[in-house]
N, C-alpha and C positions, 0 to 999 in steps of 0.2 A: 265196450262193456267192462273191460278190466279197469279202465280209468274210473268209472263210477263205483266199482267195488272198492278200489283203493281209496277213493274219497270218503266212502262210508266208514271204512276201517280207520282212516285218519281222524274223522270227526268224532266217532264214538270212542276213540282211544284217548282223547284229550282229557286232561285233569278236570276241566270245567264242564264236561259233558253232562254230568248229573245235574248241576245247577241250571244249565241251559234247558234240559229236559223238564225240570220242575217249573221253570218259567213258562214253557209252552203249555204244560198241563194246567197251570194256574190261569192262563189267559184265554184258552179256547177249549171247547169240548174235544177230547181225543177218543177216537174209536179204534180199538185194536182189532185187526183182521189177520188171521193166520190160516194156513193150510193144516188139515188134520195130521198129516205125516210130519210136519215140522213144528207144530205148536208146542210139543213137550220140550224140545230143545231150544226154544226161543227164549233168549235171556231178557226178561222183562222184570225190572225190580218190583218187589211186592207192593211198594207204595204206589207205583204206576198202575198196576193192575187194579188196586183199590180206588184210584182216582179216575180211572178211565170211564168215559160216558157209557161205553159198551164194549163187549168183547165177542167177536164172532169167529167161529171155527168153520171153515168150509170143508165139508166131508170129501174124502177120497183124493185129496191133492197135497202137494208139499209146498215148498218155498215159492215155486213159480206158478202159483194158483191161477194167475191171470192168463197164462198160456195153456195150462192143463185143462181148465174148465172155464173158459171166458164168460160163458153165459151165467154160471153160478156166481162168479166173481162180480160181474156187472150187476146182477140182481142184489147181491149183498150190499154193494156200494150204493145202489139206488135206494134201498131201504134205509140206509143210514142218512142219506142226504135229503130224503123226502119227508117234509114235516107232517 
């Protein structure tokens, strides 16, 4: 678990991260999903919030929403992926 956390910190701390993120948003629909207790502290650039295909906040959970309320998380993801 710590290795994956370190990899995330490494990737998001690189000087070219913003450019990489912009390429992802330009090429694919990006859906933002956050837990209610962690959404306010989530660092998402304003341009990314505006460019996102959708933004979902799952009530009553924090950063580990998929463990805290797996059913609610699964339903949220299903809604985003079902045409």
